[in-house]
Every structure is written in structure tokens, then in C-alpha cells.
N, C-alpha and C positions, 0 to 999 in steps of 0.2 A: 700464295706469296709467303715467304718465310720472314719472321721478324728477327731471325738470328743475326747477331751483329749489333743489336741495340745495347747489349750488355757485354762486358768482357768475356772472353772465351772460357775463363775459369768458372763463371756463373753456370754455363751450360755443362761443364764437367760435373758440377755439384748436382745438377738436375739429373744427369745421366746416371750418376752414382746411386742416387736415391731410387730411380726407376728400376735399376738392376738389383735393388735390395741391399745396397751398401749402407753402413751406419755413418753417423757423424764422425766417428773416430777414423774413418777412411780418408779424412781431409789430409792431403799431403803437405799442407802449409800450416804455419803456426796460426792458431785460431784468432789471435789478437793482431794478426797482420792484415793488410788491405786485401791481399790475395785470399787469405783464409776466410775473411769476411765475405768476399764474393762467392767463394765456394759454398759456404754455409747458407748464404742467401738463396742460391740456386737449389740446394738440398731442401731447405725449408719450404720453398715455394712448391716444389714437386710433392713434398709430403702433404701439404695442404690440398693439392689437387687430388692426390690418391685418396685421402680421407673423404673428400667431397664426392668422388666417384662411388666410393663404398656406401655412403649415406644416401645417394640419390638413385642407385640402381637396385635397392632393396625393394621388398613388397610395399605396396601402397598402404598408408596408414588407414585404419578404419575411421568412419565418420564419428564425430563427437556425439555423444548421447544427447538427444533432444534437439538436434539441429534440423530435423525434418528432411534429411537427405534421402533421396530415392535410390542411392547407390547401395544401401545396406540391405 
């Protein structure tokens, strides 16, 4: 089930722009307008998701020294 429609369509345009590599300056609206704010909210949310994916898909961190972990 899609949650699309919970936010204005402009929010999803911002998410799509960030997903496709667009920058914040690709905002077609004035940044201080309501529409511009929704676009940037979507852009920023997708940016956070992309950063989180990069951080969680990397190699596992080694165990801390002295923890007695059997994984090392």
C-alpha cells in the first residue's frame, strides 16, 4: 500500500529530484514559499534516507576491544 497522498504532490517532487541526483537549487519554487518549503522537505527527507542507506550497507564494524566477542 502506498502512502502517497499524505503530503502535497510537491513534497514527492522534491523526493524524486533528490533520488535522481538533483540539488536543492533545482527547486522550481521560491524557497521561502509554502510550495518551496514542501519541495525542500521532500528533498531533505530523501537525502536523510540516502545517507542512512549508505551508512547501514557498509561492512560490519569490528567488535570493541576487550568485549569478549567470539565474532573476532
